C-alpha positions in Angstrom: -96.9 -23.9 -97.9 -99.9 -26.4 -98.0 -103.5 -25.6 -97.7 -105.5 -28.2 -95.8 -107.4 -30.1 -98.3 -110.4 -30.3 -96.0 -110.7 -26.8 -95.1 -112.3 -24.7 -98.3 -110.3 -21.2 -98.7 -112.3 -18.5 -100.2 -111.2 -17.1 -103.1 -109.8 -13.9 -102.1 -107.7 -15.6 -99.7 -104.4 -17.2 -99.9 -102.0 -19.1 -98.1 -98.6 -17.5 -97.4 -95.3 -17.5 -95.5 -94.5 -13.7 -94.1 -90.7 -13.6 -93.7 -89.3 -11.7 -90.9 -86.3 -10.9 -89.5 -86.9 -13.3 -87.1 -87.9 -15.8 -89.6 -91.1 -17.4 -91.2 -94.7 -17.1 -90.1 -97.4 -19.2 -91.9 -100.2 -16.7 -92.9 -103.8 -16.7 -94.5 -103.9 -13.1 -96.1 -106.9 -11.2 -97.5 -106.4 -8.3 -100.1 -108.3 -5.4 -101.0 -110.2 -5.9 -104.1 -108.5 -3.3 -105.9 -105.1 -5.0 -104.6 -104.3 -1.4 -102.9 -105.2 0.0 -99.8 -104.6 3.2 -97.8 -106.1 1.5 -95.0 -103.9 0.0 -92.4 -103.3 -3.5 -92.7 -104.9 -5.9 -89.7 -102.7 -8.9 -87.7 -105.4 -11.6 -86.7 -103.4 -13.9 -84.0 -104.9 -17.3 -82.7 -105.4 -18.6 -78.9 -104.2 -21.4 -77.6 -104.5 -24.6 -79.6 -105.4 -22.7 -82.7 -104.1 -21.7 -85.9 -104.6 -19.2 -88.8 -107.6 -21.1 -90.3 -109.9 -20.0 -86.9 -110.1 -16.6 -88.9 -110.9 -18.3 -92.0 -114.6 -17.4 -92.1 -113.7 -13.6 -91.7 -111.1 -12.8 -93.6 -112.6 -12.3 -96.7 -115.4 -10.3 -95.7 -112.6 -8.1 -93.4 -110.4 -7.8 -96.7 -113.2 -6.7 -98.6 -113.7 -3.5 -96.8 -110.0 -2.1 -98.2 -107.6 -4.0 -96.1 -104.8 -6.7 -96.1 -105.8 -9.0 -93.2 -103.8 -11.4 -92.0 -104.1 -14.7 -89.8 -100.9 -16.0 -88.5 -99.9 -19.1 -87.1 -97.6 -18.4 -83.9 -94.7 -20.3 -83.3 -94.8 -24.0 -82.7 -98.5 -23.2 -83.8 -99.8 -25.7 -87.1 -97.6 -24.3 -90.1 -95.2 -22.1 -88.1 -91.7 -23.4 -87.2 -91.3 -24.6 -83.5 -88.9 -23.2 -81.3 -86.0 -24.4 -80.5 -85.8 -24.5 -77.3 -88.4 -24.0 -74.0 -87.2 -20.3 -74.3 -88.7 -19.5 -77.5 -92.1 -20.0 -76.0 -91.7 -17.2 -73.5 -94.3 -14.4 -73.9 -91.2 -11.9 -74.5 -90.3 -14.2 -77.5 -94.0 -14.7 -78.7 -94.4 -11.1 -78.8 -91.2 -9.9 -80.4 -92.0 -12.3 -83.4 -95.7 -10.3 -83.5 -93.7 -7.5 -83.7 -91.7 -8.9 -86.1 -94.5 -9.6 -88.2 -96.4 -6.1 -87.7 -93.2 -4.4 -89.1 -93.0 -6.8 -92.4 -96.8 -6.0 -93.1 -96.3 -2.0 -92.4 -93.5 -2.0 -94.7 -94.2 1.8 -95.4 -94.1 2.7 -91.6 -97.7 2.8 -90.7 -99.5 1.1 -87.8 -101.4 -2.0 -87.9 -104.2 -3.5 -86.3 -103.6 -5.9 -83.8 -106.2 -8.4 -82.6 -105.7 -11.4 -80.2 -108.1 -13.8 -79.3 -107.7 -15.8 -76.0 -104.2 -16.7 -75.4 -103.6 -14.7 -78.8 -104.8 -11.5 -76.8 -102.7 -12.4 -73.9 -99.6 -12.0 -76.1 -100.9 -9.4 -78.3 -101.2 -7.1 -75.3 -97.7 -7.9 -74.6 -96.5 -6.9 -77.9 -98.2 -3.5 -77.6 -97.2 -2.7 -74.1 -93.6 -3.7 -75.5 -94.1 -1.1 -78.6 -97.0 0.8 -78.6 -96.0 2.6 -81.6 -96.5 -0.1 -83.7 -100.2 -0.8 -83.5 -103.2 1.2 -84.9 -105.6 -0.3 -82.5 -105.4 -3.1 -80.2 -108.3 -5.6 -79.9 -108.8 -8.5 -77.4 -111.0 -10.7 -78.3 -112.7 -13.4 -75.6 -109.3 -12.4 -73.7 -108.9 -11.7 -70.1 -107.1 -9.7 -68.0 -104.6 -12.6 -67.0 -104.9 -16.2 -65.5 -107.7 -18.0 -67.0 -109.8 -20.1 -64.7 -113.2 -22.4 -64.0 -113.3 -25.5 -66.0 -110.8 -24.6 -68.6 -108.0 -24.1 -65.8 -108.5 -27.8 -64.5 -108.4 -28.9 -67.7 -105.2 -27.1 -68.3 -103.9 -28.5 -65.2 -104.7 -31.8 -65.8 -102.7 -31.9 -69.1 -99.6 -30.5 -67.5 -99.6 -32.9 -64.8 -100.1 -35.9 -67.2 -97.1 -34.1 -69.7 -94.8 -33.5 -66.6 -93.3 -37.1 -66.7 -91.7 -36.0 -70.2 -90.1 -32.7 -69.2 -89.3 -30.7 -72.3 -88.4 -33.6 -74.1 -90.4 -33.2 -77.5 -90.1 -36.8 -78.2 -91.7 -37.9 -75.1 -93.8 -35.1 -75.3 -95.2 -35.5 -79.0 -96.9 -39.1 -78.5 -98.7 -37.8 -75.1 -100.2 -35.1 -77.1 -101.3 -37.7 -79.4 -102.7 -40.1 -76.2 -104.7 -36.8 -75.3 -106.3 -36.4 -79.1 -107.1 -39.7 -79.6 -108.2 -40.5 -76.0 -110.4 -37.2 -75.4 -109.9 -34.4 -77.6 -111.1 -36.5 -81.0 -114.1 -38.4 -79.0 -115.7 -35.1 -77.9 -115.7 -33.7 -81.3 -117.3 -36.6 -83.1 -119.7 -36.4 -80.0 -120.5 -32.7 -80.5 -121.0 -33.7 -84.2 -118.2 -31.9 -86.1 -118.0 -32.7 -89.6 -115.4 -35.4 -90.5 -113.4 -32.8 -92.4 -113.2 -30.3 -89.5 -112.0 -33.3 -87.7 -109.0 -34.3 -90.1 -108.3 -31.0 -90.0 -108.1 -30.7 -86.2 -106.1 -33.8 -86.2 -103.5 -32.7 -88.9 -102.9 -29.3 -86.8 -102.6 -31.2 -83.5 -99.8 -33.8 -85.0 -98.1 -30.7 -86.5 -98.3 -28.2 -83.7 -94.9 -28.2 -81.0 -96.3 -30.1 -78.2 -93.5 -28.4 -76.1 -94.7 -25.0 -77.4 -98.4 -26.6 -76.1 -97.3 -27.2 -72.9 -95.7 -23.9 -72.4 -98.1 -21.7 -73.4 -100.7 -24.0 -71.0 -98.5 -22.7 -68.3 -99.0 -19.0 -69.3 -102.7 -19.4 -69.3 -102.3 -20.6 -65.9 -99.7 -18.2 -64.7 -100.2 -14.9 -66.5 -100.1 -11.9 -64.6 -103.0 -8.8 -64.5 -101.1 -5.9 -66.6 -104.6 -4.3 -67.3 -103.2 -1.0 -65.4 -100.1 -0.7 -67.9 -102.2 -1.5 -70.7 -104.8 1.1 -69.7 -102.2 4.1 -69.6 -101.2 3.7 -73.4 -104.6 6.5 -73.6 -103.7 7.2 -77.2 -104.4 4.0 -78.4 -107.9 2.6 -79.4 -109.2 -0.4 -77.7 -111.6 -3.2 -78.2 -112.6 -5.6 -75.8 -115.5 -8.2 -77.3 -116.6 -11.3 -76.4 -119.3 -13.9 -77.2 -122.4 -13.9 -74.9 -121.7 -17.5 -74.1 -118.2 -17.4 -73.4 -117.0 -19.8 -71.5 -113.4 -18.9 -71.0 -112.9 -15.9 -69.1 -116.6 -15.0 -68.0 -118.0 -11.9 -69.6 -118.5 -10.0 -66.7 -115.0 -10.0 -65.6 -114.4 -9.4 -69.6 -116.6 -6.1 -69.1 -114.9 -5.1 -65.9 -111.8 -5.3 -67.7 -113.3 -3.4 -70.5 -114.2 -0.7 -67.6 -110.5 -0.9 -66.6 -109.0 -0.1 -70.1 -112.1 2.4 -70.9 -112.0 0.6 -73.7 -115.0 -0.1 -76.4 -116.7 -2.8 -75.6 -119.1 -5.4 -77.3 -120.9 -8.6 -76.6 -121.5 -11.0 -79.6 -125.0 -12.0 -79.5 -125.2 -15.8 -80.4 -121.5 -16.5 -80.0 -119.4 -18.2 -77.3 -115.8 -18.6 -77.2 -114.9 -18.4 -81.2 -117.2 -15.1 -82.5 -115.4 -15.8 -85.8 -116.6 -18.7 -86.3 -119.7 -18.7 -84.5 -120.9 -15.6 -85.6 -118.5 -14.4 -88.8 -120.8 -11.5 -90.5 -121.1 -10.0 -87.1 -118.0 -10.2 -85.8 -116.4 -8.7 -89.2 -118.7 -5.8 -89.4 -118.0 -4.9 -86.1 -114.0 -5.0 -87.0 -114.2 -3.0 -89.8 -116.2 -0.5 -87.9 -113.4 -0.3 -84.8 -110.8 -0.3 -87.4 -112.0 2.4 -89.4 -112.8 4.4 -86.4 -109.2 4.1 -85.1 -107.5 5.2 -88.2 -109.7 8.3 -87.7 -108.6 9.0 -84.6 -105.1 8.8 -85.4 -105.3 11.1 -88.6 -107.0 13.7 -86.1 -104.4 13.1 -83.7 -101.2 13.8 -86.6 -103.3 16.7 -87.9 -103.2 18.4 -84.7 -99.5 17.9 -84.1 
């Protein structure tokens, strides 16, 4: 698997493909400095229009704490293969992909720390509810209880209206996505002062991501049910809800209320918006390492009482 030339990959982070019973998934993985770790591995899942590269700033720090940490592209995202049909992008299918990746990572039968960012959090929740025993902990990072709202919802509705004439025909969807990129996304990135090398990467990612996947994931964001009560029923599973103080997707007060309903640990990250791994990497890495270590201690405590 090739690495984007416009991005700098930390020396302890390697691109590879995680082979599973459901196919291969592109990943970036950081290994414990010693090469051996008795800590549970962690799987990081990106959000809508995102990819594994969204976690580049934290992977090395997380691995330095002594565990294998992998960020993946979900099916149809950037360098992971697209689904054959629309049916491959249901939440059930995307969640089954996460479970397959987790099973490969936990070859010794142990659990995996699962983190989902934004839309990835909705998929991570779905996977956790499908098979709670697969995971040592669940972190919802800048993710909400269900349907997204506000300006982001309006943007998604506008996108789906624009794509509607193409239906599920990828050959028609692709050029429409390119129009959105060149006509809206790229000019906004330039206006925001985004470095040229990052814009080059974003262009490559937009081109390689499956347009049908983008459309289907947008629909999930606009129609996802609130499953907080079901997740709260998994009382033994350590949960963390974290978000930037300036998150503009699901408002912080909505995520705070979700954390209370889940009886989960809640951490607001100062100086960050919707992408704490990019905007406050050191704080985010320290927070996750602390939470994961505590979750493993709790898991060992429960096991010793059996």
